[in-house]
One Martini backbone bead per residue (centre of mass of N, CA, C, O) as a GRO file, in nm:
protein
  165
    1UNK     BB    1  10.066   3.571   0.229
    2UNK     BB    2  10.109   3.619  -0.085
    3UNK     BB    3  10.333   3.482  -0.295
    4UNK     BB    4  10.385   3.735  -0.486
    5UNK     BB    5  10.482   3.921  -0.245
    6UNK     BB    6  10.741   3.780  -0.183
    7UNK     BB    7  10.893   3.825  -0.450
    8UNK     BB    8  10.861   4.129  -0.456
    9UNK     BB    9  11.010   4.185  -0.188
   10UNK     BB   10  11.277   4.058  -0.256
   11UNK     BB   11  11.334   4.254  -0.495
   12UNK     BB   12  11.337   4.513  -0.318
   13UNK     BB   13  11.568   4.433  -0.129
   14UNK     BB   14  11.785   4.399  -0.341
   15UNK     BB   15  11.753   4.692  -0.462
   16UNK     BB   16  11.832   4.812  -0.159
   17UNK     BB   17  12.100   4.607  -0.075
   18UNK     BB   18  12.071   4.326  -0.028
   19UNK     BB   19  12.271   4.049  -0.027
   20UNK     BB   20  12.043   3.854   0.095
   21UNK     BB   21  11.747   3.649   0.004
   22UNK     BB   22  11.507   3.454   0.203
   23UNK     BB   23  11.296   3.163   0.261
   24UNK     BB   24  11.066   3.004   0.501
   25UNK     BB   25  10.882   2.748   0.586
   26UNK     BB   26  10.608   2.774   0.825
   27UNK     BB   27  10.454   2.744   1.141
   28UNK     BB   28  10.222   2.905   1.296
   29UNK     BB   29   9.990   2.989   1.463
   30UNK     BB   30   9.755   2.741   1.456
   31UNK     BB   31   9.902   2.588   1.216
   32UNK     BB   32   9.985   2.803   1.010
   33UNK     BB   33  10.095   2.876   0.716
   34UNK     BB   34  10.423   3.021   0.637
   35UNK     BB   35  10.674   3.289   0.638
   36UNK     BB   36  11.021   3.352   0.642
   37UNK     BB   37  11.201   3.656   0.602
   38UNK     BB   38  11.530   3.704   0.477
   39UNK     BB   39  11.802   3.953   0.541
   40UNK     BB   40  12.112   4.048   0.426
   41UNK     BB   41  12.282   4.330   0.576
   42UNK     BB   42  12.414   4.623   0.614
   43UNK     BB   43  12.504   4.825   0.830
   44UNK     BB   44  12.238   5.080   0.845
   45UNK     BB   45  11.992   4.920   0.666
   46UNK     BB   46  11.770   4.793   0.859
   47UNK     BB   47  11.544   5.006   0.865
   48UNK     BB   48  11.478   5.031   0.560
   49UNK     BB   49  11.431   4.724   0.514
   50UNK     BB   50  11.221   4.685   0.735
   51UNK     BB   51  11.015   4.875   0.603
   52UNK     BB   52  10.966   4.707   0.358
   53UNK     BB   53  10.856   4.461   0.497
   54UNK     BB   54  10.618   4.587   0.642
   55UNK     BB   55  10.481   4.739   0.395
   56UNK     BB   56  10.463   4.480   0.191
   57UNK     BB   57  10.344   4.246   0.408
   58UNK     BB   58  10.226   4.328   0.712
   59UNK     BB   59  10.410   4.301   0.922
   60UNK     BB   60  10.459   4.335   1.288
   61UNK     BB   61  10.778   4.253   1.242
   62UNK     BB   62  11.137   4.276   1.318
   63UNK     BB   63  11.428   4.084   1.329
   64UNK     BB   64  11.754   4.121   1.483
   65UNK     BB   65  12.103   4.027   1.386
   66UNK     BB   66  12.437   3.979   1.442
   67UNK     BB   67  12.687   3.907   1.198
   68UNK     BB   68  12.948   3.713   1.070
   69UNK     BB   69  13.188   3.730   0.787
   70UNK     BB   70  13.355   3.536   0.557
   71UNK     BB   71  13.574   3.652   0.295
   72UNK     BB   72  13.649   3.579  -0.017
   73UNK     BB   73  13.822   3.601  -0.269
   74UNK     BB   74  13.706   3.743  -0.591
   75UNK     BB   75  13.605   3.652  -0.936
   76UNK     BB   76  13.648   3.694  -1.296
   77UNK     BB   77  13.653   3.500  -1.600
   78UNK     BB   78  13.751   3.436  -1.937
   79UNK     BB   79  13.664   3.158  -2.144
   80UNK     BB   80  13.731   2.917  -2.401
   81UNK     BB   81  13.477   2.713  -2.571
   82UNK     BB   82  13.448   2.623  -2.885
   83UNK     BB   83  13.468   2.951  -2.943
   84UNK     BB   84  13.337   3.026  -2.670
   85UNK     BB   85  13.243   3.247  -2.421
   86UNK     BB   86  13.307   3.207  -2.061
   87UNK     BB   87  13.194   3.283  -1.753
   88UNK     BB   88  13.396   3.279  -1.442
   89UNK     BB   89  13.389   3.199  -1.116
   90UNK     BB   90  13.604   3.284  -0.830
   91UNK     BB   91  13.781   3.151  -0.532
   92UNK     BB   92  13.986   3.275  -0.256
   93UNK     BB   93  14.171   3.115   0.023
   94UNK     BB   94  14.468   3.153   0.139
   95UNK     BB   95  14.583   3.115  -0.171
   96UNK     BB   96  14.331   2.926  -0.248
   97UNK     BB   97  14.138   2.762  -0.449
   98UNK     BB   98  13.770   2.705  -0.380
   99UNK     BB   99  13.630   2.819  -0.655
  100UNK     BB  100  13.471   2.706  -0.978
  101UNK     BB  101  13.210   2.883  -1.173
  102UNK     BB  102  13.006   2.887  -1.414
  103UNK     BB  103  12.796   3.080  -1.573
  104UNK     BB  104  12.497   2.999  -1.679
  105UNK     BB  105  12.419   3.203  -1.899
  106UNK     BB  106  12.683   3.182  -2.053
  107UNK     BB  107  12.677   2.874  -2.099
  108UNK     BB  108  12.409   2.862  -2.256
  109UNK     BB  109  12.503   3.025  -2.500
  110UNK     BB  110  12.751   2.852  -2.566
  111UNK     BB  111  12.602   2.584  -2.610
  112UNK     BB  112  12.429   2.684  -2.848
  113UNK     BB  113  12.674   2.769  -3.030
  114UNK     BB  114  12.832   2.467  -3.015
  115UNK     BB  115  12.640   2.205  -2.927
  116UNK     BB  116  12.696   2.156  -2.645
  117UNK     BB  117  12.650   2.037  -2.358
  118UNK     BB  118  12.633   2.207  -2.075
  119UNK     BB  119  12.793   2.016  -1.893
  120UNK     BB  120  13.042   2.000  -2.075
  121UNK     BB  121  13.100   2.301  -2.097
  122UNK     BB  122  13.136   2.341  -1.788
  123UNK     BB  123  13.372   2.150  -1.755
  124UNK     BB  124  13.565   2.292  -1.956
  125UNK     BB  125  13.558   2.573  -1.816
  126UNK     BB  126  13.673   2.476  -1.549
  127UNK     BB  127  13.943   2.363  -1.657
  128UNK     BB  128  14.037   2.629  -1.788
  129UNK     BB  129  14.035   2.801  -1.529
  130UNK     BB  130  14.242   2.636  -1.377
  131UNK     BB  131  14.469   2.688  -1.576
  132UNK     BB  132  14.471   2.992  -1.551
  133UNK     BB  133  14.495   3.002  -1.229
  134UNK     BB  134  14.704   2.766  -1.130
  135UNK     BB  135  14.479   2.589  -0.968
  136UNK     BB  136  14.327   2.379  -0.751
  137UNK     BB  137  14.028   2.302  -0.649
  138UNK     BB  138  13.840   2.202  -0.362
  139UNK     BB  139  13.544   2.328  -0.470
  140UNK     BB  140  13.307   2.320  -0.727
  141UNK     BB  141  13.054   2.438  -0.559
  142UNK     BB  142  13.131   2.720  -0.404
  143UNK     BB  143  13.168   2.808  -0.081
  144UNK     BB  144  13.441   3.006  -0.017
  145UNK     BB  145  13.533   2.800   0.226
  146UNK     BB  146  13.739   2.600   0.455
  147UNK     BB  147  13.648   2.674   0.768
  148UNK     BB  148  13.901   2.852   0.841
  149UNK     BB  149  13.887   3.162   1.033
  150UNK     BB  150  14.161   3.231   1.082
  151UNK     BB  151  14.285   3.525   0.957
  152UNK     BB  152  14.015   3.638   0.853
  153UNK     BB  153  13.798   3.826   0.704
  154UNK     BB  154  13.562   4.031   0.875
  155UNK     BB  155  13.208   4.084   0.846
  156UNK     BB  156  12.939   4.276   0.922
  157UNK     BB  157  12.588   4.167   0.953
  158UNK     BB  158  12.251   4.188   0.909
  159UNK     BB  159  11.959   4.014   1.012
  160UNK     BB  160  11.642   4.008   0.876
  161UNK     BB  161  11.306   3.923   1.001
  162UNK     BB  162  11.010   3.844   0.863
  163UNK     BB  163  10.686   3.786   0.963
  164UNK     BB  164  10.451   3.589   0.879
  165UNK     BB  165  10.093   3.508   0.808
   0.00000   0.00000   0.00000
């Protein structure tokens, strides 16, 4: 499959409601390089999204499997750094902040407006968000879960895999 078709198909899947879309480079039969296209979708949309994969890529099939997902409470807030507003995403699991991450596009605009290096602006935005949220984050990388799944809300999703050529 031509590389530009992979990107086009990923965009169509996202527009059709896929929660996540990603690819993996693999070796197919006869050691030919190929790609496996993955899409995490809500139950009930597997057929429609599988149809997109087959029609757009020419894949001869789609594999499906049911997954469970632990979802942390999440939200966004606006903080001010150097007079510029920065949007920050946060996650909370079992009452504890687990991630605080400035939005890149918002931080880039604010960095340009303030003259601060983007890394410094993002650090200050993270600190200010912690102050506003009133809790220290466990993980500034933003994984959204502390790994303990007991008593957590679970949501089922299907993962569709289109086989590359």
